[in-house]
N, C-alpha and C positions, 0 to 999 in steps of 0.2 A: 504493501499499500503505500510505500515510501519511495518507490524507485521514481526518478526524474526521467523525462524526456529523452535527455541525453544518454544516460545509462541504459534505457531500452534501446535507443537506437545502436549505441556501442555494442550491445551485446548481440544484436542482431549481426552486425559486422563481423563480431568473431565467430558466430555459430548461431545460424537461424534456427537449427532444429533444436538447440538447448533452449529456445525461448517457449516452449510448450507450457512451461511452468507459469509463465506470465498470463497466457490465454487461459489456462484451466483456472487460475485462482481468479482472475478478474470474472470468468462465467461465474463461478462458485460465488463470490461475493455480491455480483450484481443480483443473480437470482436471489439471494439470501436478503438484500436489501429490499428488493421489489415485492417478496412473497414470503418470507418466512420471519423476518423481524417483527417487533412490535410496532413499527412504522409501517403498517400495511398500505397507507396511502400513497408511500415513496416520496413524501414532502421533503424529508431530510437528504434523501439522494438527489432529488432535484435542486435543492437549495445548494449543496455541496458542488454539483456539476455546474450550476450557474455562477456561483462564487469564482469557481476555477477558470471558468470561461472570460469572465467579465475583467479579472484581474489578477493574472497569474503570478505578477509579482508583489502581490500585497499579502505578506504571510500571515498578517493578524486575521484578516477576514478568511482567508483559505483554512486557517488553524480553527477558527469558531465553527465554520461550516463542517469541518471533519470532526470536531468534537461532537457536535449535533449529530452526524451522521453515525458516529460510533457510540451515542446516546450516552456519553461520560465515560465509557469503559476503556480500559487500556487495550493493547493489543492482545495480551493474553487473554483478556476477559472476552473480546470480541470472538476469539479463535475458540474459545469454549463454548460460547453462544452459538456460533456456527456450527461447529461440530455437533452440538446438541439439536440444534434446529433440523440438521440433515438426519440425525438418528431418528427423531420424531417422524421423518418422511421414509423410514426404512432405508437409509444409505448411511454406510459408515465412512466417515472421512479420517484420514490420519494426516498430520502435516506432511507436504508434499517434499520427498526426500529429506525429512528431518528439519524443514526450513519452516519457520514460523510466517505468520501473517506479514508482520513487519518487514521481514525479509523479502517477501515476495513483492 
């Protein structure tokens, strides 16, 4: 969740096939925020995306939007919530190759 655009692009240049972890985690997070989190209306995700689009260089507004999106949880707490939400749907998730959400 903390990877920058430059890091994303550099990873593609190094090895496009190794970036599957980013696509998998992006899908799982997006689905979680739209369908499985307590924010079923998706308003926190919408505000986060709008904040990011409007001013990528304004760290304070982006951080506020990220805090809302994560509903005040730490990355570890969000990861546990995500794993539990998918478990309720009958899917077992484990950290991707041992990586945490923050690292992805």
